Every structure is written in C-alpha cells, then in structure tokens.
N, C-alpha and C positions, 0 to 999 in steps of 0.2 A: 704423828706428823712432825716434821722437822720445822724449827722456827729460827729466824735470823733477828738481828738487832736493828734498831732504827738506823744506826750508822750504816750497817750493811745494806739495808734496804734503800737508803738515800744514794749509796754508790751504785746500786744496781739500777736504779730508776733515773739517776742523773739529776737528782734535786737535792736540797739542803737537808741535813738531819732535823733541823728545827721544823722545816716543812712537813717531814714525815710524822713528827710528834703532833703537829697541828691536825693532820689527816687522821691520825688515830684517835685524838681527843674528840673529833667530830663524828666518830664512828663511820668513817668513809672507807676504812680498810677492813675488809671482812676477816674475821678471826683474830684480829689484833687484841692483845690484852696486856695489862699492866702488871708487872712482876716486881715487887720492891718499888723502886723509883724509875724504872726503865720499861719502855714498850718492846714487846716481843711480837713478831709478825711471822704468819705462815710463809715459808719460803716459796710457795706456789701463788701467793696472793698477787693480784694484779694492781698495777699502778692505777689509782682513780683518775678519771678525767678531770682535767684542770678546770675547775669551776671559777677561777679567779676572773675570768673575763665575762662570763655569763652569770654572774652572781645575782641571785633574786634578792631585791631590796624590800623588806617589809616596811611599809610607810610608817607603822607605828614605832619602828625602831631606828628610823632615820635620825641621824645626829646632826646637831647644828651647833655653830660656835656658841660657847657659854658666856662670851664677853662681846659687847660692842666694841669694835677697834677701828679707829681712824684709818682710813685707807683699806678697809677690809675688802676682800675680793669676792664677796658673795655674788655681787652683780655681774662679775666677769667670768664666773664659772663656765658658762656656755662657751666662751671664747677660749679659755685656758684648757678645758677638757679635750679640746681638738688636738692638743699636743700630747696628751697621755700616751706613752709609748709602750703600753703593757700587752699589746695584742700578739707580739711575735714570740712571747715566752722567754725571750732573753733578758728583758729588764724585769727583775723580780724584787727590787729594793726601792725604797723612796726616802729622800732626804729634803728637809725643809729648814735651812739654817736661820731664817728670819721668820719664825712661825706666827708671831703676832696672834690674831683671833683664830687662825687656823681653818679658814673657810675651804681652802684647796685641800689641806690635810684631811678634814672630815669628809669631804667629797670622795677622796680616794679611799679612805678607810670604809666608807659605805659601799663603794663599788667593787673593790678588789681585795683579795686575800694575798698579801705579799709576805715574802720570806722575812724581811727586815724593814723597819721603819725607824727613822732617826729625825728628831726635831730638836732645834735649839733656838735660844734667844739670848741677848745680852741683858734684858730686863729680869732682874732676879726675882722680882714680885710676881711677874707673869708667869714664869717657869715654875716658881713655887706653887702656884695655883693649879697648874697642869699636874704636878706630881701629887698634890694632895687630893685632887679629884680622882686620880688613878688609885692611890694607895689608902685614902682615908675618907672615902666618900660618906659613909654613915655619920661620922662626927661633923664633917663639913655641913651636910645637909641639916643636922640638928641645930647647928649654929644659925644657918640661914633661915630656918623656920623661926627661930627665937627673934632675930632681927626684924623679920617680915611681920610677925605678930606685934612687936613692939612699935614698930614705925607706922604701919598703915593707919591705925585708929587716931593718930595724932593729929592735931590742927596744924596749919602751916608753921606758925611761929614755934611751936613745940618740935615739928619735924626738923626745923632748921637747927635747932639746938642739938637735937640727937644726932643729926647728920655730922655736924661739927665736932661733936664728942667722938664719933666713930672715925672721923678723918683724922683727928689728933692721935687716937689710939693707933690707927694704921700707920701713921708717920713715926710714932713711938717705936712700933715694932720694927719698921722698915730700917730705922737707924740703930736702935739699941736691942732689938729683940733677940732671943736665942731660938735655936732650933725646936725646942719644946713648945714654943708658941706659933709654929709655921701654919698649923691648921687654922688658927684664929685669924692669922694674917691673911690667909687665902680666902677665908669667909668675908673678911672685911674688904678685900679686893673686889670681890663679886658684888657685895652690897653697895660700895661706893659707885661701881660701875653702873649698877641698875637704877641709882638714885641721883647721880651727879649730872650737871648740865651737859646734855647731848651725849651721854656716855663716853666722855672723853677720858683719856689717861694722859696726864701732863704733870711734869714736876719742875720745880724751880731750880736755880743753880746749886742750891743746898741739897737737891735730891728730894725735896718734900713734895708730896702730892697736894696741888693747890687748887683744884677744880671746885667751884661753887655748887650748891645743890641745885638740881633740875626742878622742874615744875609738873612732874608726873603725878597723876591723881592716884593711880592704883598700880604701881610697878610690881611686876612678878619678880620678886627678889629670890625666891627659891623655886626654881623650875626643876623639880625633883626628877621627873621622868627623864628629862634631857641629861641631867647631871649623871644619872645612873647609867645611861646609854653611853655617855662620853666616858665614864670611868671603864666601862667594859671594852670600849674600842681602844682605849689607851694601855690596856693591860700588857701588851707585848711590844710597846713603843719605847725606844730609848730616848729619854728626855734629858737634855744637857743645858745647863746654864753657862753660857760662854759666847765667844766670838765666833763668826761663821767659819773661820779658818779651822777651828776644832773639828768640823765635819770631814777634814781631809782624809783621815784614816778609814772612815766609813764608806766614802764614795769610791766606786770602782766602775768598770765597764757594764756592770749590771744594774746600775743606779740611775734612776730619774731624779734629777735635782731641781727644785723650784727656788729661785732666789727672790725675795720680796723685800728689798732693803728700804730704809727710810727714803722717801722720794726726794729727788733734787728740787728745790724750791723754784717756783716759776717766776718768783721776782725776789729781790734782795730782802724785802719785809715780809715775805710769806713763808718763812721757815718754820712751819709747824713740824719739828722733828724731835721735840722734847719728850719722847717717851722714856729716856733715860737722861742722865746727866751729861751724856756724851753726844755730840753733834756729829752728823754724818755728812761732811763737806765734799767738794769736789775731789780732793786728794783721796778721801776714802772711796769715792766712787771709782776712781782710777785703780786703786789697789784691789777693789772687788773684781774689776774687769780683768786684772792680772790672775787673781785666783780662778776665776771662771776660765781663763785660757788653760790654766794648769789642770783643772778638772776635765776640760775638753780633751786634752791630750791623754788622760786616762781612759777615755772612751765613754764617759758618762753622757747621757741625754740631759740637756739643760735648757731651762726656760728662766728668763729674768724679767721682772716687771719694773717699770720706772715711769716717771712723768715724761711728758713730751715738751721739751723746751719750746718748741715751735707754737705752742699755745700762746706764748707771750712775745716771741720774737722769731719770725720765720728764717732769720739768718743764723739762729742758734743750732749749730750741728754737733753739740757735745756728744751725744750718745750715737748719732749717725757715724761719727768718726771713731768713738770709743769701741763700738761694736760692729765696725764696717765689715769684718769677716763672716758676720752671722746674719741671720735672717730677721728683719726688723719689720714688725706689723703694728699699724697704729689702730687702736680700738677706742670706742666711745665709753665713757664713764660718767656718772654723776658725782660730783664732789662738792660738799656744802662748807668745808672748813676753810675759809679764807676770808681775810680782812678786806680784800679787794672784791667788790660784788661782780666785777667784770670776770673774775677767775672762778666763779661758783657755777654749778649747774653742769651741763654736759661738756666735757673735756676730752681731748684726745690723750690717751695713755699708750705706753710702749709695751709690746710683748716681743721679746728678743729670744730667739732659739738658735742653737747650733746644728739644727737639722731641719 
C-alpha cells in the first residue's frame, strides 16, 4: 500500500494540515498511523465527512466558563449563536480578542471542531489563568482543593481574614511575582472570583484587586470536572495576552471574529470598566470600529457586542452612527452591576454584524 503525508492529504482534500492531524488523532481516517512524529495516510483513504457542524455534545462534557465575569454573555448565547457562520465550510477559524469569561468561546468549542482558534485579552491575570488551566491543570486543581478545604470550614470572621490574606498574596504576585509563581496566581484568581462580592474582578488605579469578600455559604472553589474539560478544550487554542489589534495577523477571510469590548457606560458615573488599569473610552471605541472595518475588508465575518446608549438617552446615536454600514440588532439582557437602580435589570444591548 502507498502512503501519503498529512500535508499531501491536506492538499488533496482542500483542508489544513492541522485539520488532517486532528482527524488522524480522532481515528477518523481509516489506516492512518503515526511514524515517528508524523502521520502517514493510505493514498486511497477517503476524506471523512465534516462533523464540525453536526457534532454530538456529551452533556457530561459540556464546558462552561470557569470564572464569573461582569458582562458575561451566557444569557445571550441564544442570540449570538444565530450569527455563527460555520455552516458553509468556508469559515474554519475563530477569534475572540476580548475573551473575558469566554461564554461564546466555550459554546463554540463545544459545538464545532475548527482548524484554528485564537483568544486574547489585555488582562494579564485572566490570560495567565487560561494558560495555566490549559497547561498546568493538575497543579492548579491541587491548589484550589487546598484553598477550598481550608476556607469552607471557617467561621465568617476567620473566612474574612483568610480571604484578605489571599487577596494580598494575589496582589503581591500581580505586581512583583515571577513566572515560577504563575500557577499559584491563577489559583488565587479563581479562589477570589469564587469567594469575592458578586464574583467581580475590579482593580484600583494602582492595579490592585480590591473587591471585598462575598457572603457565599458554600462556594464551589474547585470545580474539578469543569476545569479538566476546559483544559482539554483549550489544548489547541492560541492564547495571547495583548491588545485586540494583535489578532490582525490571525484574522483572514476564513475567520469568524467576536468582539466583546468593555461596554460604553450608560451614564457618566456608570463606568464599571476597571477590569484593568486602562479605561476604554469613546476614542478607544472609535479606534476599535476602525479596526473592525479593516478586518471587514479582509473578508472576515464579524460580530460586535456593546451597550445601547438609548437605554439612557433616546437621542444618543453613538453606535448607530459608528457602525451605520453594518447590521445593528437590539437584544434584551439582565445587568445588575450599576449604582443607578434605574439602569439595572432588563436593558437593551447591541449586536452588530457585518453580514
């Protein structure tokens, strides 16, 4: 029997070499075998049917965000998934340059086997946590079990002291830590998220995490099953700490891009955007729109989320003007993080698409 390489099979079938390797590892190419560090494939092997669109999802293996994240998109998945453009076989890549809690990312990883996936965020601690879940799950889980076993039995006053000590340690590592301590920093990030007030991530102007302890009776600090599933899903994901513009080299005409930037405040005092020390003001929103247009010209399929200024002023057409060349849809979401009680509860949000 004559064999061909994964590269030759990719050229023959019109798919990427990485996709061929994935199909081989999933035993979906009859007769494929590993020789050394490369796959060889019978030259008469047939291209497997594309299972990326009809993927069976084992409910026990469903993945969910490992952090609670302000502005998370879990409640809008049913709206956002209507824009998923993977049905025609042309869009085989996914990019999410403001990944946050990753609700859309994990929904897509559950439903589709894509050739390449890219995520990024400017929040260094968040990205470090993604990387450590992917690369150091065992050590991370052991630390989280230790925190859980130490924290849960404590009385409230002792819990507060424990929480404050972990918050101080996290800030010490955030400001002065080295790479050898990054797994501990990731474990502390998850611990604080599970035990702080309302699961918020907020820093002050010095970059220090400053959220007080929450009042959860029995928080699940170590969700081992989900963390291991997340680790598995992230194995072939490119994870970058950086500005959204760094995604430019990844994005092409085969890419679906979801932009979920810090939302534009609905009022001058409602600016809960302090996930990093940097604020995302109107000028930054305009710069993002320019970048979106550049990616649009590359042929990418694009969806952007943002707040709807018309919640507070019907005359505010900021995004309607900024994205007037694209399709704007208003959807309902429940948001509770606002000092103005009138701006809590059901609010209109924007989904903006270039198709």
